C-alpha positions in Angstrom: -62.4 54.5 -40.9 -59.1 56.5 -41.6 -59.9 60.3 -41.2 -58.3 61.8 -44.4 -56.5 64.0 -42.5 -54.5 60.9 -40.9 -51.2 62.4 -41.7 -51.6 65.7 -40.4 -49.6 66.7 -37.6 -48.8 63.1 -37.1 -45.0 62.3 -35.9 -43.0 60.6 -38.5 -39.5 59.6 -38.8 -37.9 58.3 -42.0 -34.5 56.6 -42.7 -33.3 56.9 -46.0 -34.9 60.0 -46.9 -32.2 61.0 -49.0 -33.0 57.8 -51.5 -35.1 57.3 -54.6 -37.9 56.4 -52.5 -37.2 58.4 -49.1 -37.3 61.8 -51.1 -40.5 61.0 -52.8 -42.0 59.8 -49.6 -41.0 62.8 -47.6 -42.4 65.4 -50.2 -45.4 63.4 -50.1 -46.2 63.1 -46.5 -45.0 67.1 -46.1 -47.9 67.6 -48.4 -50.3 65.9 -46.3 -49.1 67.7 -43.4 -47.1 65.1 -41.2 -44.4 66.6 -39.0 -41.3 64.7 -40.2 -38.1 63.9 -38.5 -35.3 62.4 -40.6 -31.8 60.9 -40.0 -28.9 61.5 -42.5 -25.7 60.5 -42.3 -23.9 62.4 -45.4 -25.2 65.7 -47.6 -25.9 64.7 -51.4 -27.0 67.9 -52.8 -28.3 66.3 -55.9 -30.7 64.4 -54.2 -34.2 65.4 -54.5 -34.2 65.8 -50.8 -31.1 68.3 -51.0 -33.0 70.4 -54.7 -36.5 70.9 -53.6 -35.0 71.9 -50.0 -36.8 69.6 -47.9 -34.7 69.9 -45.3 -35.8 73.1 -44.2 -39.1 71.7 -43.7 -38.3 68.6 -41.4 -36.4 68.1 -38.4 -32.7 66.8 -39.2 -31.3 64.3 -36.8 -27.3 63.9 -38.3 -26.3 60.6 -37.3 -25.5 56.9 -38.3 -28.7 54.5 -38.7 -26.7 51.6 -36.4 -26.3 53.8 -33.5 -28.9 52.2 -31.6 -28.6 54.9 -28.6 -29.2 57.6 -31.2 -32.1 55.9 -32.8 -34.0 55.4 -28.7 -33.3 59.3 -28.3 -34.9 60.3 -31.3 -38.1 58.2 -31.3 -38.8 59.1 -27.4 -37.5 62.9 -27.8 -40.0 63.7 -30.9 -42.6 61.2 -29.9 -42.4 59.4 -33.3 -45.7 57.4 -34.3 -45.0 56.2 -37.4 -41.4 55.0 -38.8 -40.4 54.6 -42.5 -37.2 52.4 -42.0 -36.0 52.9 -45.7 -32.2 53.4 -44.8 -30.0 50.4 -46.6 -27.0 49.5 -49.1 -29.1 48.8 -52.0 -26.8 47.8 -54.8 -25.7 44.0 -55.3 -22.0 44.7 -56.4 -21.1 46.6 -53.4 -22.9 43.9 -51.3 -20.6 41.3 -53.2 -17.6 43.2 -52.6 -18.2 44.4 -49.0 -20.7 42.0 -47.2 -20.1 42.9 -43.5 -21.2 46.4 -44.3 -24.1 45.4 -46.0 -24.8 43.3 -42.9 -24.4 45.9 -40.3 -26.6 48.6 -42.4 -29.4 46.1 -43.7 -29.6 43.7 -40.7 -27.8 45.2 -37.5 -29.7 48.6 -38.1 -33.2 46.7 -38.6 -33.2 45.0 -35.4 -31.6 48.1 -33.2 -34.3 50.3 -34.2 -36.8 47.6 -33.3 -34.9 47.2 -30.3 -35.3 50.7 -29.4 -39.1 51.2 -30.6 -40.1 48.3 -28.3 -38.2 50.0 -25.0 -40.5 53.0 -25.4 -43.2 53.5 -23.1 -45.4 54.4 -26.4 -44.2 52.1 -29.1 -44.6 53.9 -32.8 -45.6 51.6 -35.9 -42.7 50.7 -38.1 -42.7 50.1 -41.7 -39.3 48.0 -43.0 -38.8 48.4 -46.6 -38.0 44.8 -47.6 -37.3 43.4 -51.0 -38.2 40.6 -53.4 -34.7 39.7 -53.4 -35.6 38.8 -49.7 -37.3 35.8 -51.5 -33.9 34.5 -52.9 -34.5 32.4 -56.0 -37.8 30.2 -56.7 -39.0 27.9 -59.7 -42.9 29.0 -58.8 -43.3 32.2 -59.8 -45.1 34.8 -59.3 -43.9 35.0 -54.9 -46.7 35.2 -52.9 -46.0 36.2 -49.5 -45.8 32.6 -47.7 -43.1 31.8 -50.0 -39.9 30.9 -48.2 -37.6 33.7 -48.1 -34.1 31.7 -48.9 -31.7 34.6 -50.1 -28.2 33.3 -50.6 -26.0 36.2 -51.7 -25.0 38.9 -49.5 -27.6 41.3 -51.0 -30.9 39.3 -50.6 -29.6 37.6 -47.4 -29.7 40.9 -45.8 -32.8 41.1 -46.9 -34.1 37.6 -46.1 -32.9 38.3 -42.4 -33.7 41.7 -41.6 -37.3 40.9 -43.1 -37.5 37.7 -40.9 -36.0 39.6 -37.8 -39.2 41.8 -37.9 -41.3 39.2 -38.1 -39.6 37.5 -34.8 -40.1 41.2 -32.8 -44.0 41.6 -34.1 -44.6 37.6 -32.8 -42.6 38.0 -29.9 -42.7 41.3 -28.5 -45.9 42.5 -30.2 -43.8 45.2 -31.9 -46.3 47.2 -34.2 -44.3 46.2 -37.7 -45.1 45.8 -41.1 -43.2 44.9 -44.2 -43.2 45.8 -47.6 -41.5 43.3 -50.7 -41.4 46.3 -53.9 -40.4 45.0 -56.9 -37.4 47.1 -58.9 -38.5 51.0 -57.9 -37.2 53.5 -60.7 -38.0 57.0 -61.2 -36.8 60.6 -60.7 -34.3 61.1 -58.5 -32.3 57.7 -58.5 -28.7 58.9 -58.5 -27.5 55.3 -58.3 -25.9 55.3 -61.5 -24.9 51.6 -61.8 -28.8 50.8 -61.4 -30.4 49.9 -64.6 -32.8 52.5 -64.9 -31.1 56.0 -64.2 -27.4 54.3 -65.8 -29.5 53.6 -68.8 -31.7 56.8 -69.0 -27.7 58.9 -68.4 -26.1 57.0 -71.5 -29.0 57.2 -73.9 -29.4 61.0 -73.1 -26.1 61.7 -73.8 -25.8 59.6 -77.0 -24.2 56.6 -76.0 -24.8 52.9 -76.4 -26.4 51.7 -73.1 -25.2 48.9 -71.4 -26.1 45.7 -70.2 -24.0 43.6 -67.7 -26.0 40.3 -67.9 -27.2 38.8 -71.0 -30.3 40.9 -71.2 -32.8 38.0 -70.6 -33.4 38.2 -66.5 -36.8 39.4 -65.7 -37.7 41.5 -63.0 -41.0 43.5 -61.7 -40.7 47.2 -62.0 -43.0 49.5 -60.1 -42.5 53.2 -60.3 -41.7 55.4 -57.4 -45.0 57.1 -57.3 -46.7 53.9 -56.8 -44.1 53.1 -54.3 -44.9 56.2 -51.7 -48.8 55.2 -52.2 -47.9 51.8 -51.7 -46.1 52.8 -48.2 -48.9 55.5 -47.1 -51.5 52.4 -47.4 -49.7 50.7 -44.8 -48.9 52.9 -42.3 -52.3 53.9 -42.4 -53.8 50.2 -42.3 -51.8 49.4 -39.4 -52.7 52.2 -37.6 -56.4 50.8 -38.3 -55.6 47.2 -37.7 -53.2 46.2 -35.0 -53.2 42.9 -36.0 -51.4 43.3 -38.9 -48.4 43.4 -37.3 -45.9 41.2 -38.4 -47.6 40.7 -42.2 -45.7 41.0 -45.2 -47.0 42.6 -48.6 -45.5 42.7 -52.2 -46.2 45.4 -54.0 -45.7 45.0 -58.2 -47.8 44.4 -61.7 -46.9 40.6 -61.8 -45.6 41.8 -64.9 -42.3 41.1 -65.4 -40.1 42.6 -68.2 -36.5 41.3 -69.1 -33.6 43.6 -68.9 -33.1 43.7 -72.7 -37.1 45.0 -72.9 -36.5 47.3 -70.2 -33.5 48.9 -71.9 -35.2 49.0 -75.4 -38.3 50.8 -73.6 -35.9 53.4 -72.5 -34.2 54.1 -75.4 -38.0 54.2 -77.0 -39.1 56.8 -74.2 -35.6 59.2 -74.9 -36.5 59.3 -79.1 -33.0 57.2 -79.3 -34.1 53.9 -80.7 -30.9 53.8 -83.1 -28.5 53.1 -79.9 -28.0 49.3 -80.0 -27.2 48.2 -76.3 -24.0 47.0 -75.4 -24.5 43.1 -74.3 -21.9 42.2 -72.1 -23.2 39.1 -69.9 -20.5 39.6 -67.1 -22.9 40.1 -64.5 -22.5 38.0 -61.5 -24.6 36.6 -58.0 -27.9 37.8 -60.2 -31.4 36.0 -59.5 -32.4 35.2 -63.2 -36.2 35.6 -63.0 -38.7 37.4 -60.5 -42.0 38.6 -60.1 -45.0 39.6 -57.4 -48.1 38.5 -56.8 -49.6 41.8 -55.1 -53.3 40.9 -54.6 -52.9 40.7 -50.9 -52.2 44.4 -51.4 -55.2 45.2 -53.3 -57.5 42.7 -51.3 -56.7 44.1 -47.4 -54.7 47.6 -48.2 -57.1 48.6 -51.5 -53.7 49.3 -53.1 -53.4 49.1 -57.1 -50.4 50.9 -59.0 -51.3 54.0 -61.0 -48.3 54.3 -63.5 -47.6 51.6 -66.1 -44.1 51.1 -67.3 -44.2 53.3 -70.2 -45.9 55.9 -68.1 -43.2 55.8 -65.4 -40.4 55.7 -68.1 -41.4 59.0 -69.2 -42.0 60.4 -66.1 -38.5 59.5 -65.4 -36.9 60.5 -69.1 -38.5 64.0 -68.2 -37.0 64.4 -64.8 -33.1 62.9 -65.9 -33.3 65.7 -68.9 -33.8 68.4 -67.0 -31.3 67.0 -64.3 -28.6 66.2 -66.6 -29.1 68.9 -69.0 -28.0 70.1 -72.5 
């Protein structure tokens, strides 16, 4: 049995804490009493991490996630027990324009972290943030965890590779690493305005027509960030209880894909501006057409299930951005 105070005083290391999931996860772990160390490179004053002054309650290590020596020093010096490796270059367009940097951040940083961990006398458990994009494009949906990882475009390839490398370290070196493959995470605090949800909310709240770069028909599985946090906590607790989960990957989603146009329409409704007709430009490139996730493995093995539906998650998100953006 995992004790109710499992995270109390547990030494946790988070990369990517200033991102959407990282900010929410840091806040939640602080509430559970964890002793958190965070790796940060740039200071972004508008993130949840900064706005809620979470930095005053964690140990800050300044540096680049690609610095293997820094990673090893941090893991050793702070006697880390659990690592949430969330840091990544997450934008498809940026990956297309600069694949080398995306490969360095998403792939090389991951194996350097694994190398740093396996060399320690006390090896920490690691939860790696992979993605549904790691599967690439398959005709058979929804994806199950035994589907092939066959990304073809730079961002998807970076996720496929890091995912497979994690499995390699588990199989070859008994590294206690488990893998999350989430649907498209959304929620208050995402400041990447090129992403569909925050960009659409900002446009609609400002009375502007929302822009759809694709033709609007692509299907995606969307997961509210609160459910993403519960997924990471569940897998961390389960891996501590059962080391045989090392190398396992888990899908987290609703298996209820929504079209891009359908999501934009739902966002407009949540903002009370259904009169704003989307500007459909059909200019997106290198996008996977349809994706959805079968999360039955997580339900059965981790006792995890999403608590927020799409409409509820969008209401929460719109409320956050309405306050953030102001009148």
